[in-house]
C-alpha positions as CSV (number, residue, x, y, z in Angstrom):
1,M,34.9,117.3,152.6
2,S,36.4,115.6,155.5
3,R,38.4,112.2,155.5
4,P,40.3,110.2,158.5
5,L,43.9,111.3,158.4
6,S,46.5,108.5,158.9
7,G,50.1,109.1,161.4
8,D,50.9,111.4,163.9
9,R,53.4,113.8,162.1
10,P,52.3,116.1,159.4
11,A,53.4,114.6,155.8
12,I,54.4,118.4,155.3
13,E,55.8,121.1,157.8
14,R,57.0,124.5,156.6
15,D,58.2,126.8,159.4
16,A,58.7,130.7,159.4
17,V,59.7,130.0,155.2
18,S,60.6,133.1,153.3
19,K,61.8,133.7,149.8
20,S,63.0,136.8,147.9
21,Y,64.3,137.4,144.4
22,G,66.9,140.4,145.0
23,S,65.0,142.9,146.8
24,F,61.3,141.7,146.5
25,A,59.9,139.1,148.8
26,V,57.9,136.5,147.4
27,L,57.2,134.5,150.6
28,K,57.3,136.1,153.9
29,G,57.3,134.2,157.0
30,C,54.7,131.0,155.9
31,T,54.1,128.6,158.3
32,T,51.3,125.7,157.6
33,Q,51.2,122.0,158.0
34,V,49.4,119.3,155.7
35,A,48.6,116.3,157.4
36,R,48.7,112.9,155.8
37,G,45.8,112.2,153.7
38,E,44.9,116.0,153.5
39,V,44.0,117.8,150.5
40,V,45.1,121.6,150.9
41,V,43.9,124.0,148.3
42,V,46.0,127.1,147.9
43,C,44.4,130.3,146.2
44,G,44.8,133.9,146.3
45,P,45.3,136.9,143.5
46,S,47.7,136.6,141.2
47,G,51.6,137.4,142.3
48,S,50.5,136.0,145.9
49,G,53.1,133.6,145.9
50,K,50.9,130.4,145.5
51,S,53.2,129.1,143.4
52,T,56.3,129.5,144.7
53,L,54.8,128.1,148.3
54,I,54.5,124.8,146.8
55,K,57.1,124.6,144.7
56,T,59.4,125.0,148.1
57,V,58.2,121.7,149.3
58,N,60.0,119.9,146.4
59,A,63.1,122.3,146.4
60,L,62.5,123.5,143.0
61,E,62.0,127.2,144.6
62,P,65.2,127.4,147.3
63,V,64.5,129.3,150.3
64,Q,66.3,132.3,152.2
65,S,65.2,131.0,155.8
66,G,62.9,128.8,157.5
67,T,62.6,124.9,157.1
68,I,60.9,122.6,155.0
69,R,60.0,118.7,156.0
70,V,58.2,116.0,154.3
71,N,57.3,113.4,156.3
72,G,59.6,114.4,159.1
73,L,62.6,114.6,157.3
74,Q,64.5,118.0,156.2
75,V,66.1,116.5,152.8
76,A,68.5,117.5,150.0
77,P,66.3,118.8,146.9
78,R,67.2,115.7,144.9
79,R,65.9,113.2,147.8
80,L,63.1,115.7,148.1
81,R,62.0,115.6,144.8
82,A,62.0,111.7,145.0
83,R,59.1,112.1,147.3
84,T,57.0,114.4,146.1
85,G,55.3,114.0,142.7
86,M,54.5,117.6,140.8
87,V,52.1,118.6,138.0
88,F,52.7,121.8,136.4
89,Q,50.5,124.2,134.3
90,H,51.9,122.9,131.1
91,F,52.2,119.3,131.2
92,E,56.2,119.3,130.7
93,L,55.8,115.9,128.6
94,F,58.9,114.8,126.7
95,P,57.7,115.5,123.3
96,H,59.7,113.1,121.3
97,L,58.6,110.2,123.8
98,S,55.3,108.1,123.7
99,V,53.1,108.4,126.5
100,L,54.5,104.8,128.0
101,G,58.0,106.2,127.3
102,N,57.5,109.3,129.4
103,L,56.0,107.1,132.1
104,C,58.7,104.8,132.4
105,L,61.8,107.0,131.9
106,A,62.4,108.4,135.5
107,Q,61.0,104.8,136.8
108,Q,64.1,103.4,135.4
109,K,66.7,106.0,135.6
110,V,65.7,107.1,139.2
111,L,63.8,104.1,140.8
112,G,65.9,101.9,139.2
113,R,63.1,99.6,138.1
114,S,63.5,96.7,135.4
115,A,62.2,97.9,131.8
116,A,59.4,95.2,132.4
117,G,58.4,96.6,135.9
118,A,58.2,100.0,134.8
119,E,56.1,99.4,132.0
120,R,53.7,97.3,134.1
121,T,53.6,100.1,136.5
122,A,52.9,102.5,133.4
123,R,49.9,100.9,131.9
124,A,48.3,100.2,135.2
125,L,48.1,103.7,135.6
126,L,47.3,104.7,132.2
127,E,44.3,102.3,132.9
128,R,43.7,104.6,136.2
129,V,43.3,107.8,134.3
130,G,41.8,106.5,131.6
131,L,44.2,106.5,128.8
132,A,45.2,103.1,128.4
133,A,44.2,103.0,124.6
134,Q,46.8,106.1,124.2
135,A,49.8,104.4,125.7
136,E,51.6,104.2,122.0
137,K,51.1,108.1,121.2
138,H,52.8,110.7,121.4
139,P,51.9,113.9,123.5
140,A,51.1,116.0,120.6
141,Q,48.3,113.7,119.3
142,L,46.8,114.1,122.7
143,S,44.2,116.7,123.7
144,G,45.5,118.9,126.4
145,G,43.1,117.0,129.1
146,Q,44.7,113.9,128.2
147,Q,48.4,115.4,128.1
148,Q,47.4,116.7,132.1
149,R,46.3,113.0,132.8
150,V,49.6,111.4,131.4
151,A,51.6,114.0,133.8
152,I,49.6,113.2,136.4
153,A,50.2,109.5,135.8
154,R,54.0,110.1,135.2
155,A,54.2,111.6,138.8
156,L,52.4,108.7,140.4
157,A,54.6,106.2,138.9
158,M,57.4,107.5,141.3
159,N,55.3,106.5,144.3
160,P,55.4,109.8,145.7
161,E,54.5,110.5,149.5
162,V,52.9,113.7,148.2
163,M,51.1,115.1,145.2
164,L,52.1,118.9,144.2
165,F,49.7,120.6,141.4
166,D,50.3,124.2,140.2
167,E,47.3,125.4,138.7
168,P,46.8,122.1,136.6
169,T,43.7,123.6,134.8
170,S,44.8,126.8,133.9
171,A,46.2,125.6,130.4
172,L,43.0,123.6,129.4
173,D,39.8,124.1,127.6
174,P,36.7,124.6,129.8
175,E,35.1,121.6,128.5
176,M,38.5,119.3,129.4
177,V,38.9,120.8,133.0
178,G,35.8,118.5,134.4
179,E,37.6,115.0,133.6
180,L,41.1,116.2,135.0
181,L,39.3,117.3,138.3
182,D,37.4,114.1,138.6
183,V,41.0,112.2,138.4
184,M,42.1,114.5,141.1
185,A,38.9,114.0,143.1
186,E,39.5,110.2,143.1
187,L,43.3,110.9,144.3
188,A,41.7,112.6,147.2
189,R,39.1,109.6,147.7
190,D,42.3,107.5,147.8
191,G,43.9,109.0,150.8
192,M,46.8,110.8,148.5
193,T,48.3,113.7,150.4
194,M,47.8,116.7,148.2
195,M,48.7,120.3,147.9
196,V,46.6,122.3,144.7
197,V,47.3,125.7,143.8
198,T,44.1,126.4,142.0
199,H,41.2,129.3,141.0
200,E,38.6,126.4,140.7
201,M,36.8,127.1,143.8
202,G,34.2,124.5,142.5
203,F,36.8,121.9,142.8
204,A,38.5,123.2,146.1
205,R,34.9,123.2,147.3
206,K,34.1,119.8,146.7
207,V,37.7,118.5,147.5
208,A,39.6,120.6,149.8
209,D,39.7,119.8,153.8
210,R,41.5,123.1,154.1
211,V,42.1,126.2,152.2
212,I,45.1,128.5,152.0
213,F,44.5,132.0,151.2
214,M,47.4,133.8,150.3
215,D,48.0,137.7,149.4
216,Q,51.6,139.3,149.0
217,G,53.4,136.7,150.2
218,E,51.8,135.9,153.3
219,I,49.3,133.0,154.3
220,V,46.2,135.6,155.3
221,E,44.0,132.6,156.0
222,D,44.4,129.0,156.7
223,A,40.9,127.4,157.5
224,P,38.7,124.2,157.1
225,C,37.2,124.5,153.9
226,A,33.7,124.8,154.9
227,A,34.8,127.8,157.2
228,F,36.9,129.5,154.4
229,F,33.8,129.3,152.3
230,E,31.0,130.5,154.4
231,T,33.0,133.1,156.5
232,P,36.4,134.3,155.2
233,R,37.9,136.7,157.4
234,S,40.2,138.9,155.3
235,E,38.5,141.6,152.9
236,R,40.8,140.1,150.3
237,A,39.4,136.5,150.6
238,R,35.9,137.9,150.5
239,A,36.3,139.8,147.4
240,L,38.2,137.1,145.4
241,L,35.2,134.6,146.2
242,S,32.9,137.0,145.3
243,R,34.0,137.7,141.9
244,I,34.9,133.7,141.2
245,L,31.5,132.1,142.7
246,H,29.4,134.7,141.1
247,H,31.2,135.0,138.0
C-alpha cells in the first residue's frame, strides 16, 4: 500500500537506540524513521525486541543510549506520551468506569477539556469505531474485540500525533480479529501515523507502507512492504513468512 506522506520531517526518528535489562541487551543500536502518515509494521520472532522498540517511542521503556524524537522534539516522558496514543494487547481499560467514562477521564485530567467537550469527543469516536450503542456499558459487558475498539477510541480521544499498537489482536478470538483490523485499516486510510507490532501478516500486507523485521534485538530488515513480502533478505524473515503465510 502507498499513500502520499505529508511534511518533510519524520514523525518518529530513532537513532542508535539501545536498551538492556542488566546484561541482557533487548535493543541493539536500532535506527529507523517513520514518516508522517506512514504505517510501519514491526514483526519478528518472540523475544526479538518488537514490543520494546515501540514502547520506547512513548517512554514506557527508557533507553540506555540513543535518541528518540517525535515530530522533531526530544521531549520528557510525560510530554512524549501526550503526543502518542498506545493500544496494548490486553486493553487496559478501567473496569469500574463505563465505556464513556473510560474515554472522558484522561481528556479532562490531562487535556483539561470540559465534561461536555470530553463527552462530545468520546461519543463521536465511539460512533467512528462502531460502538455508539455501548457507551453506558462497562468493559466486562463487552466482547474482547469491542474492548479493544474502545481502547483505540480512548487513545484517539487524546488527539495523538502517532498511534502505537502492541500486538492488538493477540488476546482476541479469531472471529474478532477482522473487525479490529478493519478499524485500524480505516485509521491508516485517514493518514494516521502508526507503528504496529503484529503477527497478522495479512493485515501488514494490506495496510503497511513498510515492514521492520527484528531478530535478537536488532533491526534485520527495514523495507517497503512489497519488497519485504516478495524478496525478504534474511533467512529468519524467509522462515517466519513461510511459517505464517502457509500455516
